[in-house]
C-alpha positions in Angstrom: 4.7 -73.1 47.3 7.3 -70.6 48.5 6.3 -68.3 51.4 7.8 -64.9 51.9 10.0 -64.3 54.9 10.3 -60.9 56.7 13.0 -59.7 54.3 10.8 -60.6 51.2 7.8 -58.8 52.7 9.8 -55.7 53.6 11.4 -55.1 50.2 8.1 -55.6 48.3 6.2 -53.4 50.7 8.9 -50.7 50.6 9.0 -50.8 46.8 5.3 -50.3 46.6 5.6 -47.4 49.0 8.4 -45.8 47.0 6.3 -46.1 43.8 3.4 -44.3 45.4 5.7 -41.4 46.0 7.0 -41.5 42.4 3.5 -41.5 41.0 2.5 -38.5 43.2 5.6 -36.6 41.8 4.6 -37.5 38.3 0.9 -36.4 38.8 2.0 -33.1 40.3 4.3 -32.4 37.4 7.5 -32.5 39.6 8.9 -35.1 37.2 8.3 -35.4 33.5 6.9 -38.5 31.7 10.5 -39.2 30.4 11.9 -39.0 33.9 9.0 -41.2 35.2 9.5 -43.9 32.5 12.4 -45.8 34.0 10.7 -45.7 37.4 7.4 -47.1 36.1 9.2 -49.8 34.0 11.0 -51.0 37.1 7.5 -51.7 38.6 6.1 -53.4 35.5 4.0 -50.5 34.3 4.0 -50.0 30.5 2.4 -47.4 28.3 0.5 -49.1 25.5 -1.5 -47.7 22.6 -4.5 -46.5 24.6 -3.6 -46.7 28.3 -1.1 -48.0 30.9 -0.7 -51.7 31.3 0.5 -53.4 34.5 2.3 -56.8 34.3 2.2 -58.8 37.5 4.9 -61.4 38.2 3.9 -65.0 38.8 7.3 -66.8 39.4 7.3 -70.1 37.6 3.5 -69.7 37.1 2.5 -70.9 40.5 -0.5 -69.3 42.4 -2.3 -70.1 45.6 -6.1 -69.8 45.6 -5.7 -66.7 47.9 -3.6 -65.0 45.2 -6.0 -66.0 42.4 -8.8 -64.3 44.4 -6.7 -61.2 44.8 -6.1 -61.1 41.0 -9.8 -61.3 40.5 -10.3 -58.4 43.0 -7.8 -56.3 41.1 -9.5 -57.0 37.7 -12.9 -56.1 39.2 -11.8 -52.9 41.2 -9.1 -51.4 39.1 -9.5 -52.7 35.5 -12.4 -53.7 33.2 -13.2 -57.0 34.9 -10.6 -59.2 33.4 -6.9 -60.0 33.3 -4.7 -61.4 30.5 -2.5 -64.5 30.9 0.9 -64.0 29.1 3.4 -66.3 27.4 5.8 -65.6 30.3 3.4 -67.2 32.9 2.4 -63.8 34.2 -0.8 -61.9 34.2 -1.3 -58.3 33.0 -4.0 -55.7 33.3 -4.6 -53.5 30.2 -6.6 -50.6 31.7 -5.4 -49.5 35.1 -5.4 -45.8 36.0 -2.1 -44.4 37.0 -3.6 -43.1 40.2 -4.7 -46.6 41.1 -1.4 -48.5 40.4 0.2 -47.8 43.9 -3.0 -49.3 45.5 -2.7 -52.3 43.2 0.9 -52.9 44.3 -0.2 -52.6 47.9 -2.9 -55.2 47.3 -0.5 -57.5 45.6 2.1 -57.1 48.4 -0.5 -58.3 50.9 -0.7 -61.7 49.2 3.1 -62.0 48.5 2.9 -60.7 44.9 4.5 -57.8 43.0 5.3 -56.4 39.5 9.0 -56.0 40.1 11.3 -56.8 37.1 8.4 -57.6 34.7 9.8 -54.9 32.5 13.1 -53.2 31.8 16.6 -54.4 31.0 16.9 -56.8 33.9 16.4 -60.5 34.7 12.7 -61.1 34.1 10.3 -63.6 35.6 11.9 -67.0 36.0 9.7 -69.6 34.1 9.4 -73.4 34.3 7.6 -76.4 33.0 3.9 -75.9 34.0 3.8 -79.5 35.1 6.8 -79.1 37.4 6.6 -81.3 40.5 4.0 -83.7 39.1 5.2 -84.8 35.7 5.9 -88.6 35.4 8.9 -87.9 33.1 10.5 -85.4 35.4 14.0 -86.1 36.8 13.6 -83.5 39.5 11.3 -80.6 40.4 12.9 -77.4 38.9 10.8 -75.0 41.0 13.2 -74.8 44.0 16.0 -73.7 41.6 13.6 -71.2 39.9 12.9 -69.7 43.4 16.6 -69.6 44.2 17.3 -67.8 40.9 14.4 -65.4 41.6 15.8 -64.4 45.0 19.3 -64.1 43.6 18.3 -61.9 40.6 15.8 -59.6 42.3 17.4 -56.2 42.7 20.9 -57.6 41.9 22.9 -54.4 41.6 25.2 -55.6 38.9 22.4 -56.7 36.6 19.8 -54.0 37.0 20.7 -52.3 33.7 21.7 -55.0 31.2 22.0 -54.3 27.5 18.5 -55.7 27.1 15.9 -57.7 28.9 17.0 -61.2 30.0 14.9 -64.4 30.4 15.7 -67.6 32.1 13.7 -70.9 32.0 14.3 -74.2 33.9 13.1 -77.7 33.2 13.5 -80.9 35.1 12.1 -83.2 32.3 14.8 -84.6 30.1 12.4 -86.1 27.6 9.8 -83.3 26.8 10.8 -79.7 27.0 7.7 -77.9 28.1 9.6 -74.8 29.2 11.1 -74.0 25.8 14.6 -73.7 27.3 16.2 -73.5 23.9 14.5 -70.2 23.2 15.6 -68.3 26.3 18.6 -66.2 27.0 19.6 -68.9 29.5 17.9 -72.3 29.5 18.7 -74.8 32.3 17.9 -78.5 32.1 18.4 -80.8 35.1 20.5 -83.7 34.0 22.5 -86.6 35.4 26.1 -87.3 34.7 27.8 -90.7 34.3 28.1 -90.9 38.1 24.4 -90.3 38.6 25.1 -86.9 40.1 22.5 -84.3 39.2 23.4 -80.9 37.8 22.4 -78.6 34.9 22.9 -78.5 31.2 23.4 -74.8 30.4 21.9 -73.5 27.2 22.6 -69.9 26.1 21.6 -67.5 23.3 18.1 -68.7 22.4 15.3 -66.3 21.6 12.8 -65.1 19.0 12.2 -61.5 17.8 13.9 -60.0 14.8 16.6 -62.6 14.7 15.4 -65.9 16.1 18.0 -68.4 17.4 18.0 -71.8 19.0 20.2 -71.7 22.1 23.6 -73.4 22.2 24.9 -75.7 25.0 27.9 -74.0 26.6 28.2 -76.5 29.5 26.9 -80.1 29.4 27.1 -80.5 33.2 27.2 -77.9 35.9 27.2 -79.1 39.5 24.3 -77.7 41.4 26.5 -75.9 43.9 27.9 -73.7 41.2 24.6 -72.6 39.8 24.7 -69.0 41.0 28.3 -68.3 40.4 28.1 -69.6 36.8 24.9 -67.6 36.2 26.8 -64.5 37.4 29.7 -65.2 35.0 27.3 -65.5 32.0 25.5 -62.3 32.9 28.8 -60.5 33.6 30.2 -61.5 30.2 27.0 -60.3 28.6 27.0 -57.1 30.5 30.6 -56.3 29.5 30.4 -57.2 25.8 26.7 -57.0 24.9 25.9 -54.2 22.5 24.3 -51.0 23.8 24.4 -48.9 20.7 21.5 -50.7 19.0 18.7 -52.3 21.0 17.8 -54.6 18.1 21.2 -56.2 18.4 21.6 -56.1 22.2 20.3 -59.5 23.2 22.8 -62.2 24.3 22.0 -64.3 21.3 23.6 -61.6 19.1 26.7 -61.6 21.3 27.0 -65.3 21.2 26.8 -65.4 17.3 29.2 -62.5 17.0 31.8 -64.2 19.3 31.0 -67.7 18.3 30.0 -70.4 20.8 33.5 -71.5 21.6 34.8 -68.0 22.3 31.7 -67.1 24.4 32.1 -70.3 26.4 35.8 -69.5 26.9 35.0 -66.0 28.2 32.4 -67.3 30.6 34.7 -70.1 31.9 37.6 -67.6 32.3 35.4 -65.2 34.3 34.0 -68.0 36.3 37.4 -69.4 37.3 38.6 -65.9 38.3 35.5 -64.7 40.2 33.8 -67.6 41.9 34.0 -67.6 45.6 32.8 -70.0 48.4 30.2 -67.4 49.3 28.5 -67.9 46.0 28.3 -71.7 46.3 24.8 -73.1 46.7 24.8 -75.2 49.9 22.8 -78.4 50.0 21.1 -77.0 53.1 19.8 -74.0 51.2 18.5 -76.2 48.4 16.8 -78.4 51.0 15.3 -75.4 52.7 13.8 -74.0 49.6 12.7 -77.4 48.3 10.7 -77.9 51.5 8.3 -75.2 50.3 7.5 -77.4 47.3 7.0 -80.6 49.2 4.2 -82.8 47.7 0.7 -82.2 49.1 -1.0 -84.9 51.3 -1.9 -87.2 48.5 -4.3 -90.1 49.3 -3.3 -93.6 48.6 -5.7 -94.5 45.8 -6.1 -97.9 44.1 -7.1 -97.1 40.6 -7.0 -99.0 37.3 -4.2 -97.9 35.1 -6.6 -97.3 32.3 -9.1 -95.2 34.3 -8.5 -92.0 32.4 -8.7 -93.9 29.1 -12.0 -95.4 30.2 -13.5 -92.0 30.8 -12.2 -90.8 27.4 -13.9 -93.7 25.7 -17.1 -93.5 27.7 -20.6 -92.7 26.5 -20.3 -89.0 27.4 -18.5 -87.7 24.3 -18.1 -84.1 25.6 -16.4 -85.3 28.8 -14.5 -87.9 26.8 -13.0 -85.3 24.5 -12.1 -83.1 27.4 -10.3 -85.9 29.2 -8.5 -86.9 26.0 -7.3 -83.4 25.2 -7.0 -81.6 28.5 -6.1 -84.2 31.1 -2.4 -85.2 31.6 -0.8 -88.0 33.4 0.4 -87.6 37.0 3.3 -89.2 38.8 1.0 -90.2 41.7 -1.5 -93.0 41.0 -5.1 -91.9 41.1 -4.3 -88.3 40.3 -4.2 -86.3 37.1 -3.2 -82.8 35.9 -5.9 -80.8 34.3 -5.3 -78.0 31.8 -8.0 -75.4 31.8 -8.4 -73.9 28.3 -8.6 -70.1 28.4 -9.4 -70.1 24.8 -13.2 -69.6 24.8 -14.9 -68.8 21.4 -15.5 -65.1 21.1 -13.0 -64.2 23.8 -9.4 -63.1 23.2 -7.0 -65.9 24.0 -5.7 -65.7 27.5 -8.3 -63.2 28.7 -10.0 -64.4 31.9 -12.7 -62.6 33.9 -12.8 -61.7 37.6 -15.8 -64.0 38.0 -13.9 -66.9 36.4 -10.8 -66.2 38.6 -12.9 -66.2 41.7 -14.5 -69.4 40.8 -11.2 -71.1 39.8 -9.9 -70.2 43.3 -12.7 -72.2 44.9 -12.3 -75.0 42.4 -8.6 -75.2 43.2 -9.4 -75.5 46.9 -11.9 -78.3 46.3 -10.0 -80.3 43.7 -6.3 -79.4 43.7 -5.0 -78.5 47.1 -5.6 -74.8 46.5 -3.0 -74.4 43.7 -3.2 -73.2 40.1 -0.4 -72.8 37.5 -0.2 -70.4 34.6 1.2 -71.9 31.4 3.3 -70.2 28.8 0.5 -71.2 26.3 -1.9 -68.8 28.1 -3.9 -71.5 29.9 -4.2 -72.7 33.5 -3.3 -76.0 35.1 -4.9 -77.7 38.2 -1.9 -79.9 39.0 -3.3 -82.4 41.5 -6.8 -83.6 40.7 -8.2 -87.0 41.7 -9.0 -88.9 38.6 -12.3 -89.8 40.3 -13.2 -86.1 40.4 -12.7 -85.4 36.7 -16.3 -85.6 35.7 -17.5 -83.3 38.5 -14.7 -80.8 37.7 -15.5 -80.8 34.0 -19.1 -79.9 34.8 -18.1 -77.0 37.0 -15.7 -75.7 34.3 -18.4 -75.9 31.7 -20.6 -73.6 33.8 -17.8 -71.1 33.7 -17.3 -71.3 29.9 -13.9 -72.9 30.6 -14.7 -76.5 29.6 -13.3 -76.3 26.1 -11.6 -79.6 24.9 -9.0 -78.0 22.7 -5.7 -78.0 24.6 -2.9 -78.5 22.1 -5.3 -78.4 19.2 -5.8 -75.9 16.4 -8.0 -73.5 18.3 -5.7 -73.4 21.3 -4.2 -70.3 19.7 -1.4 -68.3 21.3 -1.4 -64.6 20.4 0.0 -61.2 21.5 -2.2 -58.2 22.1 -1.4 -56.8 18.6 -2.5 -53.5 17.2 -5.6 -53.5 19.5 -3.4 -52.6 22.4 0.3 -52.3 21.5 1.9 -49.3 19.8 4.7 -51.4 18.4 2.4 -53.7 16.5 1.9 -53.6 12.7 -1.3 -55.6 12.6 -4.1 -57.0 14.7 -3.7 -60.4 16.3 -6.8 -60.9 18.4 -9.4 -60.6 15.7 -7.4 -63.1 13.6 -7.3 -65.6 16.5 -11.0 -65.2 17.0 -11.7 -65.9 13.4 -9.5 -69.0 13.5 -11.4 -70.2 16.6 -14.7 -69.7 14.9 -13.7 -71.3 11.6 -12.3 -74.5 13.1 -14.5 -74.9 16.3 -15.6 -78.5 15.5 -14.3 -81.1 17.9 -14.3 -83.9 15.4 -12.2 -81.8 13.0 -9.9 -80.8 15.8 -9.3 -84.3 16.9 -8.8 -85.4 13.2 -6.2 -82.7 12.6 -4.5 -83.6 15.9 -1.8 -81.7 17.7 -0.9 -78.5 15.9 0.0 -75.2 17.3 -0.9 -71.8 15.9 1.0 -68.8 17.2 0.3 -65.2 16.1 2.4 -62.0 16.5 1.4 -58.5 15.5 5.0 -57.5 14.9 8.5 -58.9 14.5 9.1 -58.7 18.3 7.4 -62.1 18.4 5.5 -61.7 21.7 3.1 -64.3 20.3 6.0 -66.7 19.6 5.1 -67.1 15.9 8.6 -68.4 15.1 8.0 -71.6 17.0 4.4 -72.3 16.0 3.8 -75.3 13.9 1.8 -72.7 12.0 3.2 -69.2 12.7 1.5 -66.0 11.6 3.3 -62.6 11.6 1.5 -59.3 11.0 3.3 -56.8 8.8 2.6 -53.4 7.4 2.4 -53.3 3.7 1.8 -49.8 2.3 -0.4 -48.9 5.3 -2.4 -52.1 5.1 -2.4 -55.1 7.4 -0.8 -58.2 5.9 0.3 -61.5 7.3 3.2 -63.8 6.7 2.4 -67.5 7.0 5.2 -69.7 8.5 5.4 -73.5 8.9 7.6 -75.9 10.8 8.4 -74.2 14.1 8.6 -76.0 17.5 9.7 -74.9 20.9 10.4 -78.3 22.4 13.1 -80.9 22.3 12.8 -81.0 18.5 13.3 -77.2 18.5 13.0 -75.5 15.1 12.3 -72.1 13.7 9.4 -71.8 11.2 10.1 -70.6 7.7 7.9 -68.3 5.6 5.8 -70.2 3.1 5.4 -67.4 0.5 4.2 -63.9 -0.2 2.4 -62.1 2.6 -1.4 -62.5 2.6 -4.1 -59.9 3.1 -6.3 -59.9 6.2 -9.2 -61.5 4.4 -6.9 -64.2 2.9 -4.9 -65.5 5.9 -7.5 -67.8 7.5 -8.4 -69.3 4.2 -4.7 -70.0 3.7 -4.5 -71.7 7.0 -7.5 -73.9 6.1 -5.8 -74.8 2.7 -2.6 -75.8 4.6 -4.6 -78.0 6.9 -6.6 -79.6 4.1 -3.4 -80.4 2.2 -1.9 -81.9 5.4 -4.9 -84.3 5.7 -4.3 -85.5 2.2 -0.5 -86.0 2.3 0.0 -87.4 5.8 1.0 -91.0 5.9 -1.5 -91.9 8.6 -3.7 -90.3 11.2 -0.9 -90.8 13.7 1.5 -88.6 11.7 1.5 -85.2 13.3 1.3 -82.0 11.3 4.9 -81.0 12.1 6.1 -84.5 11.2 4.4 -84.2 7.8 5.8 -80.8 7.1 9.3 -82.0 7.8 8.8 -85.1 5.7 7.2 -83.7 2.6 8.7 -80.1 2.7 6.9 -76.9 1.8 6.1 -77.4 -1.8 2.7 -79.2 -1.4 1.6 -76.4 1.0 2.8 -73.7 -1.3 0.8 -75.1 -4.1 -2.3 -75.4 -1.9 -2.1 -71.8 -0.8 -0.7 -70.0 -3.9 -1.4 -72.4 -6.8 1.4 -73.9 -8.9 2.4 -70.7 -10.7 2.2 -68.5 -7.7 4.2 -71.0 -5.6 7.0 -71.0 -8.1 7.0 -67.2 -8.1 6.9 -67.1 -4.3 9.9 -69.4 -4.2 12.0 -67.2 -6.4 
C-alpha cells in the first residue's frame, strides 16, 4: 500500500496543527459557529442531530493492520467504543467532543491517515473496487491511479470550492462493476483499445440523491498519460458552468443534462485542447513508481485442487459451508481466496464495528492476509489474501468476534444511512428498519433460497443509503409529521445499471417490512427457476405482480393511477 513521503507527512501534520488553533479560537469565542463551519468541514467534521461527527478518509478503502489498530484506539478513547463504515469506503465517528478532534487528527497523522476532503464542495475520497489487485476478472489494478488522483486532487487550489461535492471512482474490471462507476460524478474504467493499449473509459454525470442519473460516456478511450489533464478539463468545465444558485441543482449530473452529453463533451474537449501541457502528462515512470507500492505480497506457490473452495462449501460443516459459499470470493492467485467479513450482525446497526472487533481484525489480518484490510462500499470488510487452507480457522476466529455471518450479498446484508437517529437532514429512521429486516429474515436456508438480492435504505432523498440502486430500495419520507417509507424495486449499481422505481403508495412504519416480505414471497412464486435472480425476475415480469402482492388488486390499480 502507498506510504507517505516527507511532503505527505508535512502537509497532514501541519493541517492537524492548524485545526487545533481553529478549534481553540472557536472554543474561546473568537470566531462564531458560522465562521467555524467551513473550517471544520475542510477537516471532515460535521454537526449532526445530537453531536459532531468526524469522517476519516480511507483512500480506495485500503488499510494496514497498524491503521486498523489506530482506528480502534480512537473509537475507544474519543468515541463510544465503535466506528461506522460508510458507503464511501470511509469510517466515521458519531460522538467525538470538539475539544478532542485535534488530538484525533494528530493520532491519525501518526499512521498516515487524515480527514481532509471528506466533506465540503471538493473532490472527495477516491473509491475503487474492493477486490482491486486480486480479482481474477481484473484487467489492471486501479489503485495506483486512485492514489495518483488522490495526490492530484488534495488541496488543488482551483477545485477547493466547487459548486457541489465531487466523487470519483475507478475500476479495473471490465466485466463486473463493483465500484459503481456509473453512479459517480466521474467514473473511470480501465479498458483496452483495438491496439491492445490500455487507457480509460470516462463516464460523467452519474449520481443519486434527488435526481438520480446513470452516468454517460464522454470518452471511450483516454490514454493513460492524459489522465490528469483530462480530469482537470472536466472539473474546470463544471466549475465554470455548474449552478451555484441552488445546491439541489449544483451537481455535475444537472449540468450534463442541461447542456446535453454532446455539448458537455465538446466543452471538455475544447478546454482540454486549449489547456493541456506537457507538465500535466502522466509519465510512465510515475505510474511505475506509484504502482510499486501496490506490488503483490509474497504469495506462496500452492498446489491446490480447483474445486477446493467448493469442497468446503459442500462439506459436512453446514455453518462453515454457508460462509464459504456466500462470503468467500475467487482470487487470481491459486490457493488464495478473498474473504468478505460481514459487518451486519443481528441487533447491531449495519456497518457499526467495535473497538474490540477492530483490534482483533488487525491481528487476524496479520495472521491471514499480509496485514491488509479493505473497506467496501457495502459497509463490510475484505481480507484480500487468505490461503484457502486457512478458511476454516479464520471462520472460527470471526465467529468468536460475532463477525462470522454468512449473509454477504444476501437479504440481511442491508446497506443503510444513519437516518433520523443521527442526521438532522433525515425524514425517517433507517437503522431500526434495517434491524427489523435482519431479525425477520435471519434464516440461512431462506437467505440462500432467495439468493442474491440487495436492500438499501435511505432516511431522506439525499440517498446516502443508495436506495435508488437497491434491488429493493426503501426511502424514508415525512407524511404529515409521521414516518412513512416508499418501496422501490429494480435498482442496480453494476454493469446492468438501473434506477429503481417506486412500487406504489408510501407505507407506514409498521407496514414496510411486511411489504418487503410480500414482495419476496411473490418473487419465489413467479421466478422461472431457483437460478433466476430477484432483479432478473423483476425485469422479466414487471411491477404488477409485486403491486398486487403488496397492495391487493384494487389498491395496485389505484397506486398505478
